[in-house]
N, C-alpha and C positions, 0 to 999 in steps of 0.2 A: 916256802917250806924248806926246811933244812935238807941237805943231801941224804938220801935214803940208802941205807947200808945193805948189802947182801944178808947179813945176820938178821936184820930186822924183817926182811922180806921172808926169809926162810922160817922165822919163828912164826910170823903170821900164818904162813902156809901150814906149818905144824899144828898150831891151835886150831885153825879152820878144820883140818883133816880130823883132829880128835872130836870136834863137836859134830862132824858129819857122822863119824863112826857111832857115837852116842845116840844121835838122832835116828840112825839106821836101825839101830838095836830096838829103840822105842817103837818105830813104824813096824818092824818084824813082829814084835810082841802085840801090837795092836791088830795086825792082820791074822796072826796066829790064834788070838783069843777070840776072833770071830766078831769082833765089835763093828757094828755098823753094816754087817752083811745083809741084814735083811732089808736096808733100804739103799737102793742104788744111788739116791742123791746124796747121802752121807759118804758113801764110797768115792763118788766123783769129786766131792769137796776135799776129802783127805788126800786123794790121788793128786789133785791140782795143788794142794798146800805142800805135800812132799816134794813135788816137782819144783816149786819156786825156791823151797829152802835149798834143794840140792843144786840148782842152777845159781842161787846166790853165793853159796859157798865153793862153786867151782871158780867163780871169779877170784877170790883171794888166793885159792890154791894154785890154780892154773896161771893166772896173771903174775902172781909173785915168783913162781918158778921160772916162767918164761923171762921175766925181766932179769933174773940172775944169770940165765944160760943163752938166751937168744939175743939176736941183734934187735935193735928198736922196732924195725919193720914187722918182725915176727910177733913181737908182743902187741903192736898195734892191731894186726890182723887177728890175732886171737881175742882181743878186745872187742873187736867188730862182730866176731862169730858169737861170743858169749853175750854181747848186747842184744843181739837179735834173738837168741834163746831165752834171755831174761824178759824181753818184751812179750814173747809169746806165753811164757809162764806166768807173767803178770796178768795178762788178759784172761787166761784161763783160769786163774785164782779169783779174779775180780768178778767173773760171771757166775761163779759158784757160791760166793760169799752170802749174797743177798737170801738165798733159799735157807742157809744154815742159820743166819742171824734172825730171820723171821721165826724158824722153828725153835730156837733157843730163847728168843726174846732178848738176845744179847745186843746191847747198844755199843758196847766196846769193840766188838768184832768189825763192823763197818768202818768205825774210826781207825782202827789198826790197820784195816786194808787201804784206807785213803792215805795214811801216813806212809804205809809201804810202798804204795804206788808213787808217791813223791819222792821216797829215797830211790826207787828205781830210776825215776826220770833224772834225779840229781847223779846217780851213779853213772849213767850213760853220758849225761852232758858236761858235766865239770871237767873231765880231762880234756874235751875238745874246746870247752870255753877258756880254759887256761892255757893250753898249748897250741890252739890252732889245729891244723892239719897234721901237725908233727908234735903230739904230746909228749913229754919227757918222762923219764922214770918217775919223777916227783909228781907230775900231773896225773899219772896213771895210778900212783899210790892213793890219790883221793878216791879213786873208783873202789879200790881194795877196801879201804876203810868203810866206805859207804855201803858196800855190799856186805861186809862183815856185820854192820849195824843192822841192815836190812835182814840179814839172816837170823840174827838174834830176835829181832822183832817178829819175824815169821814163825819162829819155834815157840815163842811166847803165845802167839794167836792160836797155832795149832793145839798146843797143850790146853789152853783155857776153852777152846771150843769142845775139845774131847770131854772136859769136865762138864760143860754146859750141856752137851747132848746126853750125857749119863744122867744128870740131874733132871732134864727135861723129858 
């Protein structure tokens, strides 16, 4: 991979923050509209889905900024902490997806969850596989790009499942 500039990292953080803001507006609208409140299963699924989206975007925002301003050890430590949060969020999301998929009859939702889980595994593993115990700025950039992709996929899944629930 070519050398990663501060400008690129800051631009990725900016785009990710913008997407998080738009996602939060949608989530607050969903909550305020009272959608799904009659069914705690639906609420748990949307809570888990919102959590993984936020954690996925915390990685490109936080890691990009840390690579610009911190020493490499600080960025690695942040990556380890965000990776642990990402695993927890992924497990939470995966445990709730079956119920919603069965309720809506969606075959796409479990497939999306599987692809998202593979992206989470790649996000965590790739920097360590490329850089060993001391991943470089370029190695950690792969995690940023994979998490960004996973975040987009997760938003896609949440939005489509909301439409599927309305239809069902």
